[in-house]
C-alpha positions as CSV (number, residue, x, y, z in Angstrom):
1,X,135.3,170.9,125.7
2,X,134.4,174.3,127.2
3,X,132.8,175.3,124.3
4,X,135.7,174.6,122.3
5,X,135.9,171.6,119.3
6,X,139.1,169.5,119.4
7,X,140.1,167.0,116.8
8,X,143.1,164.3,116.6
9,X,143.9,162.4,113.5
10,X,145.9,159.1,113.2
11,X,147.4,157.5,110.1
12,X,145.1,154.8,109.8
13,X,141.7,153.8,110.6
14,X,142.5,151.2,113.3
15,X,144.9,153.7,115.1
16,X,141.8,156.3,114.8
17,X,139.4,153.7,116.4
18,X,141.9,152.9,119.3
19,X,141.9,156.3,120.1
20,X,138.2,156.8,120.0
21,X,137.7,153.7,122.1
22,X,139.9,155.1,124.8
23,X,137.9,158.7,124.6
24,X,134.7,156.9,125.3
25,X,136.3,154.8,128.2
26,X,137.4,157.9,130.0
27,X,134.2,159.4,129.3
28,X,132.3,156.6,131.0
29,X,134.8,156.6,133.8
30,X,133.9,160.1,134.8
31,X,137.7,161.6,133.9
32,X,138.1,165.4,134.1
33,X,139.0,166.3,130.8
34,X,141.6,169.2,130.2
35,X,140.3,172.1,128.7
36,X,143.7,173.1,126.8
37,X,144.4,169.6,124.9
38,X,140.8,168.2,125.1
39,X,141.9,165.1,126.5
40,X,141.3,163.4,129.8
41,X,144.4,163.2,132.2
42,X,144.8,159.2,131.4
43,X,145.3,160.3,127.7
44,X,147.6,163.2,127.7
45,X,149.0,163.0,124.3
46,X,152.9,162.0,124.3
47,X,155.2,163.3,121.6
48,X,154.5,160.8,118.3
49,X,158.0,160.3,117.8
50,X,160.1,160.1,114.4
51,X,158.0,159.3,111.0
52,X,159.0,155.8,109.7
53,X,161.1,157.7,107.0
54,X,163.1,159.9,109.3
55,X,163.7,157.0,111.6
56,X,164.7,154.8,108.5
57,X,167.1,157.6,107.4
58,X,168.7,157.6,110.8
59,X,168.8,153.9,110.9
60,X,170.6,153.6,107.4
61,X,173.1,156.4,108.7
62,X,174.1,154.3,111.8
63,X,174.4,150.9,110.1
64,X,176.2,152.1,107.0
65,X,179.8,152.6,108.3
66,X,180.0,149.0,109.6
67,X,178.4,147.2,107.0
68,X,179.6,145.2,104.3
69,X,179.0,146.7,100.6
70,X,176.1,143.6,100.0
71,X,174.7,144.3,103.2
72,X,174.2,148.0,102.6
73,X,172.4,147.1,99.3
74,X,170.5,144.7,101.5
75,X,169.5,147.3,103.8
76,X,168.6,149.8,101.3
77,X,166.5,147.0,99.4
78,X,164.4,146.5,102.7
79,X,164.1,150.0,103.5
80,X,163.0,151.0,100.1
81,X,160.4,147.9,99.9
82,X,159.0,149.2,103.5
83,X,158.7,152.7,102.7
84,X,156.8,152.0,99.5
85,X,154.4,149.9,101.4
86,X,153.9,151.9,104.2
87,X,153.4,155.4,102.7
88,X,149.4,156.0,101.9
89,X,147.8,155.7,98.7
90,X,146.3,159.1,98.5
91,X,146.1,161.7,95.7
92,X,149.4,162.9,94.3
93,X,151.5,160.0,95.3
94,X,154.3,159.4,93.1
95,X,154.6,156.5,90.8
96,X,156.1,153.6,92.1
97,X,159.0,153.2,89.7
98,X,159.9,157.2,90.6
99,X,159.7,156.2,94.6
100,X,162.0,153.4,93.7
101,X,164.3,155.4,91.9
102,X,164.3,158.3,94.6
103,X,164.8,156.0,97.8
104,X,167.0,153.3,96.4
105,X,169.4,155.8,94.7
106,X,169.3,158.9,97.0
107,X,167.6,158.4,100.1
108,X,168.9,155.1,101.7
109,X,172.7,155.6,100.8
110,X,175.5,157.9,102.4
111,X,175.8,160.8,102.2
112,X,172.0,161.1,102.7
113,X,169.8,163.1,100.6
114,X,169.9,166.1,103.0
115,X,173.6,166.2,102.8
116,X,174.1,166.5,99.1
117,X,172.7,167.9,95.6
118,X,170.4,165.2,94.2
119,X,168.3,165.6,90.8
120,X,165.1,167.9,91.1
121,X,162.6,165.2,90.3
122,X,163.9,162.6,92.8
123,X,164.0,165.7,95.6
124,X,160.3,166.6,94.7
125,X,159.6,162.7,95.5
126,X,161.7,162.7,98.7
127,X,160.0,166.0,99.8
128,X,156.4,164.2,99.3
129,X,157.6,161.0,101.2
130,X,158.7,163.0,103.9
131,X,155.4,165.0,104.3
132,X,153.5,162.1,104.1
133,X,155.3,159.3,106.0
134,X,153.2,157.9,109.1
135,X,154.7,157.7,112.3
136,X,157.0,155.0,112.9
137,X,154.6,154.1,115.8
138,X,152.0,153.3,113.4
139,X,153.6,150.0,112.9
140,X,151.9,149.1,116.2
141,X,148.9,148.3,114.4
142,X,149.1,144.7,113.1
143,X,147.4,145.5,109.9
144,X,149.8,147.8,108.7
145,X,152.6,145.3,109.7
146,X,150.7,142.6,107.6
147,X,150.4,145.1,104.6
148,X,154.2,145.7,104.7
149,X,155.1,142.0,105.2
150,X,152.7,141.1,102.2
151,X,154.5,143.8,100.0
152,X,157.9,142.5,101.0
153,X,157.1,138.9,98.9
154,X,156.5,140.9,95.8
155,X,158.9,142.0,92.9
156,X,158.7,145.1,91.5
157,X,156.4,144.2,88.9
158,X,154.0,142.7,91.3
159,X,154.3,139.1,90.9
160,X,155.8,136.7,93.6
161,X,159.0,137.1,94.6
162,X,161.5,134.0,95.3
163,X,161.4,132.8,99.0
164,X,165.2,133.7,99.4
165,X,164.4,137.2,97.9
166,X,161.5,137.9,100.4
167,X,163.4,136.4,103.3
168,X,166.2,138.9,102.7
169,X,163.8,141.9,102.8
170,X,162.0,140.5,105.7
171,X,165.3,140.2,107.5
172,X,166.1,143.7,107.0
173,X,162.3,144.9,108.2
174,X,162.8,143.1,111.3
175,X,166.3,144.2,111.9
176,X,165.4,147.7,111.7
177,X,162.4,147.6,114.2
178,X,164.8,145.2,116.5
179,X,167.1,148.6,116.7
180,X,163.7,150.8,116.9
181,X,162.8,148.5,120.0
182,X,166.1,148.8,121.6
183,X,166.0,152.8,121.4
184,X,162.6,152.4,123.2
185,X,160.3,153.2,120.3
186,X,158.2,149.8,120.8
187,X,157.7,147.7,123.6
188,X,158.6,144.8,121.5
189,X,159.2,144.1,117.8
190,X,155.8,144.7,116.1
191,X,156.5,141.9,113.6
192,X,156.9,139.3,116.6
193,X,153.1,140.5,117.3
194,X,151.7,139.1,113.9
195,X,151.1,135.8,112.9
196,X,152.9,134.7,109.8
197,X,153.9,131.5,108.1
198,X,157.7,131.7,107.2
199,X,159.3,128.9,105.5
200,X,162.6,127.9,106.9
201,X,163.5,125.0,104.3
202,X,166.7,125.7,102.6
203,X,166.7,126.1,99.1
204,X,167.8,123.0,97.4
205,X,169.8,123.1,94.1
206,X,168.0,122.4,90.9
207,X,169.2,118.9,89.7
208,X,168.9,120.3,86.1
209,X,171.5,122.7,86.5
210,X,174.5,120.3,87.8
211,X,176.4,118.9,84.8
212,X,178.5,115.5,84.9
213,X,182.3,115.5,84.8
214,X,182.3,115.1,81.0
215,X,179.7,118.0,80.3
216,X,182.1,120.3,82.7
217,X,185.2,119.4,81.1
218,X,183.7,120.3,77.6
219,X,182.1,123.6,79.0
220,X,185.3,124.7,80.2
221,X,187.4,123.8,77.5
222,X,184.9,125.7,75.6
223,X,185.7,128.7,77.3
224,X,189.0,129.1,75.4
225,X,187.0,129.6,72.0
226,X,185.2,132.8,73.1
227,X,186.6,136.1,71.8
228,X,189.5,136.6,69.5
229,X,192.9,134.7,70.1
230,X,194.3,138.2,70.7
231,X,192.4,139.6,73.2
232,X,191.8,136.3,74.7
233,X,188.7,137.1,76.6
234,X,188.0,133.4,77.2
235,X,191.3,131.8,77.5
236,X,192.2,134.2,80.5
237,X,189.4,132.6,82.3
238,X,189.9,128.7,81.6
239,X,191.6,128.4,85.0
240,X,189.2,130.6,86.9
241,X,186.1,128.2,85.8
242,X,188.3,125.1,86.5
243,X,188.9,126.3,90.2
244,X,185.0,126.5,90.4
245,X,184.4,123.1,89.2
246,X,187.5,121.0,90.5
247,X,187.9,122.8,93.6
248,X,184.2,124.0,94.4
249,X,185.5,127.4,95.0
250,X,183.0,130.3,94.8
251,X,183.2,132.9,91.6
252,X,184.1,135.6,94.2
253,X,187.0,133.9,95.9
254,X,188.5,132.7,92.2
255,X,188.5,136.4,91.2
256,X,190.7,137.1,93.9
257,X,192.7,133.9,94.0
258,X,196.4,135.2,93.7
259,X,199.8,133.2,93.2
260,X,201.1,133.8,96.8
261,X,198.3,131.7,98.0
262,X,198.8,128.8,96.0
263,X,200.8,125.7,95.8
264,X,201.2,124.5,92.4
265,X,203.6,121.5,91.9
266,X,204.9,120.2,88.6
267,X,203.0,116.8,89.6
268,X,200.3,115.6,91.7
269,X,197.7,117.6,93.9
270,X,198.4,121.2,94.8
271,X,196.2,123.6,97.0
272,X,195.0,127.3,97.6
273,X,194.7,129.2,100.9
274,X,191.6,131.0,100.4
275,X,191.1,134.2,102.5
276,X,189.7,137.2,100.3
277,X,186.8,137.6,97.8
278,X,186.2,140.4,95.4
279,X,182.5,140.3,94.7
280,X,180.7,142.8,92.0
281,X,178.7,144.9,94.7
282,X,178.5,148.7,92.7
283,X,180.4,151.7,93.4
284,X,177.7,153.1,95.9
285,X,178.1,150.5,98.3
286,X,181.9,150.4,98.8
287,X,184.1,152.3,100.8
288,X,186.4,152.7,98.1
289,X,184.3,153.7,95.4
290,X,185.3,150.7,93.2
291,X,183.0,148.3,91.8
292,X,184.5,145.2,93.7
293,X,184.4,144.7,97.3
294,X,187.8,143.6,98.9
295,X,186.8,141.2,101.7
296,X,187.3,138.1,104.0
297,X,185.7,134.8,103.1
298,X,181.9,134.5,103.0
299,X,180.1,134.3,106.7
300,X,183.4,134.0,108.0
301,X,185.8,136.4,110.6
302,X,187.9,138.5,108.4
303,X,191.2,136.6,109.6
304,X,189.6,133.2,108.7
305,X,191.2,131.1,106.1
306,X,190.4,127.7,104.2
307,X,192.5,125.6,102.3
308,X,191.3,123.9,99.4
309,X,192.9,120.8,97.5
310,X,193.6,121.3,93.5
311,X,193.5,118.2,91.6
312,X,196.1,117.7,89.3
313,X,194.2,119.1,85.9
314,X,193.4,122.1,87.5
315,X,197.0,122.6,88.8
316,X,197.9,122.2,85.2
317,X,195.3,124.9,84.1
318,X,196.7,127.3,86.5
319,X,200.2,126.8,85.5
320,X,199.4,127.0,81.5
321,X,197.4,130.3,82.5
322,X,200.5,131.7,84.4
323,X,202.6,130.6,81.6
324,X,200.5,132.2,78.9
325,X,199.4,135.4,80.6
326,X,201.4,135.9,84.0
327,X,199.7,137.4,87.2
328,X,198.4,140.6,87.7
329,X,200.4,143.6,89.7
330,X,199.0,142.3,93.0
331,X,199.5,138.2,92.2
332,X,195.8,137.7,91.1
333,X,195.9,135.1,88.6
334,X,192.8,136.0,86.7
335,X,192.4,139.6,85.5
336,X,191.3,141.6,82.1
337,X,193.4,142.9,79.4
338,X,194.0,146.0,81.4
339,X,195.0,144.1,84.5
340,X,191.9,144.9,86.4
341,X,189.5,142.7,88.3
342,X,187.5,140.4,86.3
343,X,183.8,141.5,86.7
344,X,180.8,139.0,87.0
345,X,179.1,140.7,84.1
346,X,182.6,139.9,82.2
347,X,182.7,136.0,83.2
348,X,179.0,135.6,82.9
349,X,179.1,136.9,79.2
350,X,181.8,134.5,78.4
351,X,180.3,131.5,80.0
352,X,177.1,132.3,78.1
353,X,178.8,132.2,74.7
354,X,180.8,129.0,75.9
355,X,177.6,127.0,76.6
356,X,177.0,127.5,72.7
357,X,180.3,125.9,71.9
358,X,180.2,123.2,74.7
359,X,176.8,121.8,74.7
360,X,174.6,119.9,72.1
361,X,171.9,122.0,70.9
362,X,169.5,120.2,72.9
363,X,170.9,121.2,76.0
364,X,171.9,124.7,75.3
365,X,168.2,125.8,76.0
366,X,168.1,124.0,79.2
367,X,169.0,125.1,82.8
368,X,172.1,122.7,82.5
369,X,175.4,124.7,83.7
370,X,173.3,128.3,83.1
371,X,175.5,130.3,85.2
372,X,179.2,130.0,86.2
373,X,178.0,129.4,90.0
374,X,176.4,126.1,88.6
375,X,179.9,124.7,88.3
376,X,180.3,124.9,92.3
377,X,177.2,123.2,92.5
378,X,178.2,120.5,90.2
379,X,181.5,120.2,92.1
380,X,180.2,119.7,95.4
381,X,177.5,117.3,94.1
382,X,180.1,115.4,92.5
383,X,181.9,114.8,95.6
384,X,179.1,113.6,97.6
385,X,178.2,111.1,94.8
386,X,181.8,110.2,94.8
387,X,181.5,108.9,98.5
388,X,183.6,112.1,99.8
389,X,183.0,112.4,103.8
390,X,180.4,115.0,104.1
391,X,182.5,116.9,106.9
392,X,185.3,116.8,104.3
393,X,183.2,118.1,101.5
394,X,181.9,121.0,103.9
395,X,185.2,121.9,104.9
396,X,186.5,122.4,101.2
397,X,183.4,124.2,100.4
398,X,183.2,126.5,103.2
399,X,179.6,125.3,104.3
400,X,178.1,124.0,107.2
401,X,177.3,120.0,107.0
402,X,173.8,120.7,107.5
403,X,173.7,123.1,104.4
404,X,175.9,121.0,102.4
405,X,173.6,117.9,102.6
406,X,170.4,120.2,102.4
407,X,171.4,121.8,99.1
408,X,174.0,119.8,97.4
409,X,173.0,116.0,98.0
410,X,171.6,115.8,94.5
411,X,172.4,113.3,91.5
412,X,174.4,114.9,88.6
413,X,173.1,115.1,85.5
414,X,172.6,111.6,83.7
415,X,173.5,109.8,87.1
416,X,169.9,108.7,87.3
417,X,170.5,106.2,84.7
418,X,173.5,104.5,86.2
419,X,171.2,104.1,89.3
420,X,168.6,102.6,87.5
421,X,170.8,100.0,85.5
422,X,172.1,99.2,89.4
423,X,168.5,98.3,90.4
424,X,168.2,96.1,87.3
425,X,171.2,94.3,87.8
426,X,170.0,93.5,91.3
427,X,166.6,92.3,90.3
428,X,168.3,90.4,87.4
429,X,170.1,88.1,90.1
430,X,166.9,86.7,91.3
431,X,165.1,86.2,88.0
């Protein structure tokens, strides 16, 4: 233009093709080109806005203060996966694991990477990311959006991730772009412009993990044999595992269960008023810097409570534990030797060892009651099999009726044989 060459670059071939097409259309329409910018009047370039990485940092900073520790982890996980997927695969790109560590540990946490000292190798990686991140508006290109969505379906080793894992990362990506749309970076969320099959099916509980009452009772008893008698690693947690099975309480709810919230009569049924969870989330996600979060019930308002009936066998377990070990300083029923909160790794190891004692050899290697949460699965399945009204079962469990029936309406281990016998008896009546 006027004897001077002009050039423009775009992050992808698709975006470059769009620019070229607009230039040709302006030329054919006879538009006058500006001698300073080299562009027709209809194409005077607007500022490209922030890069994806700049936007992701600001988005994380905005969401962090109000987010729960688990949600902070989910946001970090999603932004890390998207950033790795959107970065160009050019010479000099850091290795995937180096990107993963730098983004997960130093970029998408507060204080941010520009507000604290970080290791030199991670600083070098993040400098490369900042210099090579495409603009946020590159996500207007549907090919890039598809590339990111495909990447979110994979684990770190490149294999297919579970549906729940992929949906969690996709949810974080969509939420970030919803915010970008709200502040005017996009006319509408780019993810909504691509066609993608997303599974909405509720993940059902694998019936192989669900123990019958005899197996569950044997396993809970077996936890008392884990560890030495003096340290009582397992004996301290008998009531906690009992609460998961006999009352359907989630592990994080059982960890936070305190004596003032319980009614424990000498005879008959008791009750527990649940209002607190103590999930293990990691120090960098909590406001207090502690490993365990301290918050309300899952998917409920902070002030919500849930009253759960406690059958006599569980009341006895809890009273026996109180008599033997007492309670923690804050009234918690279950605590470690130092009075601290029981970590998920601690009760997970106890359960793993208890399975060796409480199951026959042919079932130890099976999925049956493989993790403590499977006790809750067994509890809810037992309630439904016993004929409990689904509305009441859902209320006790803290689930919706729809989720309860979709996930937990399974036969407990060995129940199929009883059902088969009923069918045989029916046919025998007509033989």
